[in-house]
C-alpha positions in Angstrom: 106.8 70.3 102.4 106.4 74.0 102.1 103.6 76.2 103.1 103.1 79.9 102.3 101.4 82.7 104.3 100.2 86.0 103.0 101.3 88.3 105.8 104.0 90.9 105.7 104.9 93.4 108.5 106.8 95.9 106.3 105.4 99.0 104.7 104.5 98.3 101.1 106.4 101.2 99.5 106.2 101.9 95.8 105.8 98.2 94.8 102.2 98.3 96.2 101.3 101.2 94.0 102.5 100.1 90.6 101.9 97.5 87.9 104.6 95.9 85.8 103.5 98.0 82.8 103.7 101.2 84.8 107.3 100.5 85.5 108.1 99.3 82.0 106.6 102.5 80.5 108.8 104.6 82.8 111.9 102.6 81.6 110.9 103.1 78.0 110.8 106.9 78.5 114.1 107.1 80.2 116.0 104.5 78.1 114.3 104.7 74.7 117.4 104.4 72.6 119.1 101.8 74.7 119.2 98.1 73.6 116.4 96.3 75.4 116.9 92.8 73.9 119.0 90.9 71.4 117.4 87.9 69.6 120.1 86.2 67.5 121.0 88.9 65.0 118.0 91.1 65.8 118.5 93.9 68.3 115.6 96.1 69.6 115.9 99.3 71.6 113.4 100.0 74.3 111.5 102.3 72.0 111.4 99.6 69.2 110.3 96.9 71.7 107.6 99.2 73.0 106.3 99.9 69.5 106.3 96.2 68.6 104.3 95.3 71.8 101.9 98.2 71.0 101.2 96.7 67.5 100.6 93.3 69.1 98.4 94.8 71.8 96.3 96.5 69.1 96.0 93.2 67.3 94.9 91.3 70.4 92.5 94.0 71.4 90.9 93.8 67.9 90.6 90.0 68.4 88.5 90.6 71.5 90.9 90.0 74.4 89.8 91.9 77.4 91.0 93.1 80.8 92.0 90.3 83.3 91.4 87.6 80.6 93.7 84.7 80.6 95.6 84.4 77.3 97.6 81.3 76.4 101.0 81.8 74.7 103.0 79.1 73.1 105.9 80.7 71.2 109.6 79.9 71.1 112.0 82.3 72.7 112.0 85.3 70.5 111.6 89.1 70.4 108.0 88.5 69.3 107.4 86.3 72.4 108.7 89.0 74.7 106.7 91.7 73.0 103.6 89.5 73.2 103.8 89.1 77.0 104.3 92.9 77.3 101.3 93.4 75.0 99.1 91.1 77.1 99.9 93.0 80.2 99.2 96.3 78.4 95.7 95.0 77.9 95.4 94.3 81.6 95.2 90.6 80.7 97.1 87.6 82.0 99.7 85.5 80.1 99.7 81.7 80.4 102.9 80.4 78.8 103.1 76.8 77.6 106.0 75.0 75.8 105.6 74.5 72.0 106.6 70.9 72.6 103.7 70.0 74.9 101.1 67.4 73.8 97.7 68.4 72.6 96.3 66.8 75.7 98.3 69.2 77.9 97.1 72.2 75.8 93.5 71.0 76.2 93.9 70.6 79.9 95.2 74.1 80.3 92.5 75.5 78.1 89.8 73.8 80.1 91.3 74.5 83.5 92.0 78.1 82.8 88.8 78.7 80.7 91.1 80.1 78.1 89.4 81.6 75.0 92.5 82.8 73.1 95.8 81.1 72.5 98.8 82.7 70.7 100.9 80.3 68.7 103.5 80.3 65.9 103.3 78.7 62.5 105.2 75.5 63.5 102.2 74.1 65.5 98.6 73.3 64.5 96.2 73.1 67.3 93.0 73.9 65.5 91.5 70.5 66.5 91.3 71.5 70.1 87.9 72.8 71.3 86.6 75.9 73.0 89.5 78.1 72.0 90.6 80.6 69.3 94.2 80.1 68.1 96.0 83.2 66.9 99.0 82.5 64.6 101.1 85.5 65.5 103.4 85.6 62.5 100.5 85.3 60.1 98.3 87.8 62.0 101.1 90.4 61.9 101.7 89.8 58.3 98.0 90.2 57.5 97.7 93.4 59.6 100.8 95.4 58.7 99.1 98.8 59.3 98.6 98.2 63.0 99.3 101.3 65.1 102.6 101.6 67.0 100.8 103.5 69.8 98.6 102.0 72.5 97.1 103.3 75.6 97.8 100.8 78.3 95.0 99.7 80.6 95.1 102.2 83.4 93.1 100.3 86.1 95.5 97.4 86.6 95.9 96.8 90.3 99.3 95.6 91.6 97.5 92.6 93.2 96.0 91.6 89.8 97.3 88.4 88.2 100.1 89.0 85.6 100.8 85.4 84.6 99.8 81.8 85.4 102.5 79.1 85.2 101.4 75.4 85.3 103.3 72.9 87.4 104.6 69.8 85.7 101.9 67.6 87.2 104.3 64.9 88.3 102.5 64.5 91.6 99.0 64.8 90.3 97.1 67.1 87.9 99.1 70.2 86.9 98.2 73.3 89.0 98.1 76.8 87.6 100.1 79.0 89.9 99.0 82.7 89.8 101.6 85.4 90.0 100.7 89.0 90.5 102.2 92.3 89.2 103.3 93.0 92.8 105.0 89.6 93.0 107.1 90.4 89.8 108.1 93.8 91.1 108.9 92.3 94.5 111.3 89.9 92.7 113.3 92.5 90.6 112.7 96.0 91.9 114.1 97.5 95.1 115.5 94.3 96.5 118.7 93.5 98.4 119.9 90.3 96.7 120.6 91.6 93.2 122.0 94.9 92.1 120.9 95.8 88.6 121.9 98.9 86.6 121.1 99.9 83.0 124.6 98.7 82.1 123.9 95.1 83.0 123.2 92.2 80.6 121.0 89.3 81.4 121.0 86.0 79.5 117.5 84.4 79.3 118.1 80.6 79.6 114.7 79.7 81.0 111.8 79.0 78.7 108.7 81.2 79.3 106.8 78.3 80.9 109.5 78.1 83.7 109.4 80.7 86.5 113.1 81.4 86.1 112.2 83.4 83.0 110.5 85.9 85.3 113.8 86.9 86.8 115.6 87.0 83.4 112.9 89.0 81.5 111.7 91.4 84.1 115.0 91.7 85.9 116.3 93.2 82.7 113.3 95.1 81.3 112.2 96.7 84.5 115.7 98.1 85.2 116.7 99.3 81.8 119.2 96.5 81.3 119.7 94.4 78.2 118.2 90.9 77.7 120.0 88.4 75.5 117.8 85.5 74.3 119.2 82.0 74.0 118.1 80.1 70.9 115.0 77.8 71.4 115.7 74.3 72.5 117.9 72.6 75.1 120.8 75.0 76.0 124.2 73.6 75.0 127.2 74.5 77.1 129.2 75.8 74.2 126.4 78.0 73.0 125.9 79.4 76.5 129.6 80.1 76.9 129.7 81.8 73.5 126.7 84.0 74.4 128.4 85.0 77.7 131.6 85.9 75.9 130.1 87.7 72.9 127.5 89.7 74.9 129.5 90.4 78.1 126.7 88.9 80.2 126.9 90.3 83.7 123.9 88.6 85.5 123.1 84.9 85.0 120.6 82.6 86.7 121.0 78.8 86.1 119.7 75.7 87.7 122.1 74.0 90.1 122.7 71.2 87.7 123.6 73.6 84.9 125.8 75.5 87.2 127.7 72.3 88.1 128.1 71.5 84.3 129.4 75.0 83.5 131.9 74.8 86.4 133.1 71.4 85.1 133.4 72.4 81.4 133.2 76.1 80.9 134.5 77.7 84.1 136.6 80.4 82.5 133.5 81.7 80.7 131.3 81.4 83.8 133.9 83.5 85.7 133.3 86.4 83.2 129.8 86.9 84.7 129.8 89.3 87.6 126.7 87.9 89.4 125.9 84.2 89.1 122.7 82.8 90.7 121.9 79.1 90.9 119.2 77.1 92.6 116.5 74.5 92.2 118.2 71.7 94.1 120.8 71.1 96.8 124.1 72.9 96.2 127.2 70.9 95.3 130.0 71.9 97.6 132.8 70.5 95.4 131.5 72.6 92.4 131.3 75.7 94.6 134.8 75.1 95.9 136.1 74.8 92.3 134.4 78.0 91.3 135.6 79.9 94.4 139.2 78.7 93.9 139.3 80.6 90.6 137.0 83.5 91.6 138.0 86.9 90.4 137.6 90.3 92.0 134.0 91.5 91.5 132.6 88.0 91.0 129.6 87.2 93.2 128.0 83.8 93.6 124.5 83.2 95.1 122.5 80.2 96.2 118.9 81.1 95.8 115.7 79.3 96.9 112.0 79.8 96.2 109.0 77.8 95.0 107.0 78.9 91.9 104.2 79.7 94.4 106.4 82.6 95.7 107.3 84.2 92.3 110.6 82.5 91.6 112.9 83.5 94.5 112.3 84.0 98.1 115.7 83.7 99.8 119.3 84.1 98.9 122.8 83.4 100.3 125.9 85.0 98.9 128.6 82.4 99.0 131.9 83.4 100.5 135.2 81.5 100.7 134.9 80.9 104.5 131.5 79.3 104.0 133.2 76.3 102.5 135.2 75.6 105.7 132.7 76.6 108.4 129.7 74.4 107.4 128.9 71.2 105.6 126.0 72.5 103.5 125.3 75.7 101.8 122.5 77.8 103.4 119.5 79.0 101.5 120.0 82.3 103.3 117.7 85.2 104.1 114.7 86.9 102.4 115.4 88.7 99.1 113.9 92.0 100.4 112.0 93.8 103.1 108.6 92.6 101.7 109.5 88.9 102.1 109.3 87.1 105.5 110.4 83.6 106.4 109.8 81.7 109.6 110.3 78.1 110.8 107.3 76.6 112.7 106.4 73.3 114.3 103.6 71.1 113.2 101.4 73.1 115.6 102.3 76.4 113.9 104.4 77.5 116.8 107.9 79.0 116.5 110.7 76.5 116.9 113.8 77.3 119.0 117.2 77.8 117.4 118.6 74.6 115.9 115.3 72.8 116.2 113.7 71.2 113.1 110.6 72.7 111.7 108.8 73.6 108.5 109.7 76.7 106.4 106.9 79.2 105.9 107.3 82.1 103.4 105.2 85.2 103.3 105.0 88.6 101.7 104.4 90.3 98.3 105.8 87.4 96.3 103.3 84.9 97.5 100.7 83.7 95.0 97.0 84.4 95.6 96.6 80.6 95.1 96.1 78.0 92.4 93.9 78.8 89.5 90.4 77.3 89.9 91.6 75.0 92.7 90.2 76.4 96.0 90.6 73.2 98.0 94.4 72.9 97.3 94.9 76.6 97.7 93.3 76.5 101.2 95.7 73.8 102.2 98.9 75.5 101.0 98.1 79.2 101.5 97.2 80.2 105.1 96.9 83.3 107.1 99.2 83.8 110.0 99.6 86.7 112.4 101.5 87.8 115.5 104.4 85.6 114.7 107.1 88.2 114.3 
């Protein structure tokens, strides 16, 4: 069991003062001609991505989408999908990603739970039978509105603590819960942190679909640091396709689930070793697979075990794996906080500090912590608590 707390003893710094779009706009100005993303054979510079997102923002504004409104988005991985989430944030609204493969029942649940009035979809899915929502076919709408302006004045009053997106849990242990993530949480994940070093020369591979929080690291890790984002084709990622994307695009930063990391080690190790920074997480690390990777590790390769629930904006802790780890301990640690604005502490059932080597429960606090579950005050009060004077 994991509980979060909303306390942080560090000074907020620049993260507290900015929104995601403020940082993105700065990146566009300083990296306008650099490649922002590659979608199959389509390549967009930061300037081109900005203009496409501006056109979509103008379209959505004309449809009536307003500041802080929740907007559903169900699009396959594509340049249009990335531009759409940027457009939603430029409006000061909140994106709610859902897989195109979900049932109509799931869509209706999200619409009802989030009180969503607008849903952006592609031409492959018809959802018009669902009630209380307007569906915007993005491809058709852009085709019918070809004269949309490529300029847009982003909403200026977006507070860093405002929601940026809502991701719904699978619902395997009950009704799905909408986890709210803030602008501050996203910036806390990918800007001014100590676990990942990103430059404008780096290349990310987006494996995670939009509805999984791993996509937050992929997308914003690239676009808020002037790096390049390579989009995987929609659908289940095949090992050969992943390996080919790594080779052809010289991917330098990669996040994969632990299971996928193990498979790549077993079948595509030579390609995985081409990636300078590899991050894996989501379940217990496999020591045999890590040993196999480390036995072939090259100079400059870095491997990280990361941990963090969706409720804490993707990652909370990290551990850089070194060769001596494999001989000094039986399991791989989840490590330490990803930055100064994240705190972790182990407490007893009475919310008291445990002594070294005693068993307790992990509490996570700081800027990445969600404000709570959407329209679920009771569950939020159980999982998100206030703690003080514990450090």
